[in-house]
matplotlib code that plots the C-alpha trace (Angstrom):
import matplotlib.pyplot as plt

x = [88.3, 88.9, 87.3, 85.2, 86.2, 84.7, 86.0, 89.7, 88.8, 88.2, 91.3, 93.6, 91.8, 92.7, 95.6, 96.5, 95.3, 97.4, 100.1, 99.7, 99.9, 102.6, 106.4, 107.2, 106.9, 108.0, 106.7, 108.1, 107.1, 104.8, 104.3, 104.4, 103.0, 99.8, 96.8, 97.4, 101.1, 99.7, 96.5, 98.7, 101.2, 97.6, 97.1, 100.1, 100.2, 96.9, 98.8, 101.6, 99.7, 101.3, 98.8, 99.0, 97.4, 98.2, 96.9, 98.3, 101.1, 99.4, 96.7, 99.5, 101.9, 98.5, 98.4, 101.4, 101.6, 101.7, 103.4, 106.6, 106.7, 106.2, 109.9, 108.6, 106.9, 108.8, 110.3, 107.1, 107.3, 106.0, 103.1, 103.6, 102.5, 102.4, 103.1, 103.0, 104.0, 101.3, 102.3, 106.1, 108.4, 110.1, 106.9, 106.9, 110.5, 109.8, 106.8, 108.6, 111.3, 110.0, 107.4, 110.3, 112.6, 109.9, 108.7, 111.2, 108.6, 108.1, 110.8, 111.4, 111.8, 111.5, 112.0, 110.7, 111.3, 110.8, 110.8, 113.9, 114.2, 116.5, 116.8, 115.7, 119.0, 117.4, 114.7, 117.3, 117.9, 114.2, 113.6, 116.2, 114.6, 113.7, 110.0, 107.9, 108.6, 112.6, 112.6, 111.3, 113.2, 116.3, 115.2, 114.3, 117.8, 119.2, 117.7, 118.3, 122.0, 123.4, 121.0, 121.8, 125.6, 125.2, 123.8, 126.5, 129.3, 127.2, 127.5, 131.0, 132.1, 129.7, 130.9, 134.5, 133.8, 131.7, 134.8, 137.2, 135.0, 134.6, 138.4, 138.7, 136.4, 137.7, 141.5, 141.1, 139.0, 142.1, 144.6]
y = [302.3, 302.2, 300.0, 300.3, 299.7, 296.1, 295.4, 296.3, 294.1, 291.1, 291.9, 291.4, 288.6, 286.4, 288.0, 287.3, 283.6, 282.6, 284.2, 281.8, 278.7, 279.9, 278.8, 282.0, 285.4, 287.2, 290.8, 292.5, 295.6, 294.8, 298.9, 298.7, 294.9, 294.1, 292.9, 290.0, 289.0, 289.5, 287.2, 284.3, 284.6, 284.0, 281.2, 280.2, 280.7, 279.1, 275.8, 275.9, 276.5, 280.5, 282.6, 286.1, 289.6, 292.9, 294.8, 298.2, 297.4, 298.9, 296.2, 293.9, 294.9, 294.4, 290.9, 289.8, 291.6, 288.3, 286.0, 285.1, 287.7, 290.5, 291.0, 292.5, 295.4, 298.0, 296.9, 297.5, 300.6, 301.4, 299.3, 295.5, 292.1, 289.6, 285.7, 283.2, 279.6, 277.9, 274.4, 274.1, 276.9, 277.7, 277.9, 281.9, 282.2, 279.9, 281.7, 285.7, 284.3, 283.0, 285.7, 288.4, 286.4, 287.8, 290.8, 293.3, 295.5, 293.1, 293.2, 291.1, 293.4, 291.1, 287.6, 286.3, 282.8, 281.5, 284.7, 286.0, 289.3, 288.6, 291.0, 290.3, 288.8, 285.5, 285.0, 282.8, 280.9, 280.6, 279.2, 277.0, 274.7, 271.5, 270.6, 268.2, 265.7, 265.9, 266.5, 262.8, 261.7, 262.7, 261.0, 257.9, 257.6, 258.9, 256.2, 253.3, 254.2, 252.5, 249.2, 249.0, 249.2, 246.6, 244.3, 244.9, 243.8, 240.9, 240.0, 240.1, 238.2, 235.8, 235.8, 235.9, 232.9, 230.9, 231.2, 229.9, 226.7, 225.9, 225.5, 223.8, 221.2, 220.7, 221.0, 217.7, 216.0, 215.9, 214.7]
z = [187.8, 191.7, 194.3, 196.9, 200.9, 200.4, 197.7, 198.4, 201.5, 199.7, 197.2, 200.6, 201.7, 198.7, 198.5, 202.3, 201.7, 199.1, 200.6, 203.0, 201.7, 198.8, 198.2, 196.9, 195.3, 192.2, 192.0, 188.3, 186.8, 183.9, 182.4, 178.6, 178.3, 175.8, 176.8, 174.6, 176.5, 180.0, 178.5, 177.5, 181.0, 183.0, 180.8, 181.2, 185.1, 186.0, 184.1, 186.1, 189.4, 189.5, 191.1, 189.4, 190.4, 189.3, 192.6, 194.7, 196.5, 199.9, 198.8, 199.0, 201.7, 203.7, 202.6, 202.9, 206.5, 208.9, 206.5, 205.0, 202.7, 204.6, 204.1, 200.6, 202.1, 201.9, 198.1, 196.6, 194.5, 191.1, 189.4, 189.9, 189.3, 191.3, 190.6, 194.0, 193.2, 194.9, 193.9, 193.8, 194.8, 191.0, 189.2, 189.3, 189.0, 185.5, 184.4, 184.9, 183.2, 180.3, 179.3, 179.9, 177.3, 174.9, 176.7, 177.4, 179.6, 181.8, 184.4, 187.9, 190.7, 194.0, 195.2, 198.4, 199.2, 202.6, 204.4, 202.4, 200.2, 197.2, 194.5, 190.9, 190.1, 192.0, 189.0, 187.7, 190.8, 191.4, 188.4, 187.8, 191.1, 189.6, 189.4, 191.3, 189.3, 188.6, 192.2, 192.4, 189.5, 191.1, 194.9, 193.8, 191.8, 194.6, 196.7, 194.4, 193.7, 197.2, 196.3, 193.0, 194.3, 196.3, 193.6, 191.5, 194.6, 195.5, 191.7, 191.4, 194.4, 193.3, 189.8, 191.3, 193.7, 191.1, 188.5, 190.9, 192.0, 188.4, 187.5, 190.6, 190.1, 186.3, 187.9, 189.2, 186.7, 184.6, 186.8]

ax = plt.figure().add_subplot(projection="3d")
ax.plot(x, y, z, "-o")
ax.set_aspect("equal")
plt.show()
């Protein structure tokens, strides 16, 4: 089904809006993927904060122009599925990596994050980024460690001094 000019403009506007706010982009070849596999991937994408769209490369190139993802414009060839991470940077990488395990037709082609273009091998790196909750837990652990160490040091000093005074106090009583 061919799109008319106004429909194409709507698609470009929608993609441009998403690209302006997205953290990362993964473009993957999807030829040969079944409808049920695509439906499952779309459902998982909605749940994980990933904007997933199949669109012509010329429209995608126009949509990402002026965003940090314009570096991918020259690499867009063949039928591609675009996955934009809208909530956390690694979400699109995790989604594509997870579905590529069970579907050999789905092949990551391009990864872009922070205005840099990477090849398909970087999907693993992107997928390994922590989720927001994991990152906050790491930050809390890092911030609480100095306080914990300080408290242990104070307790150790107090234990040393407290133990020495008890011995000193008991010694004169025996003498």
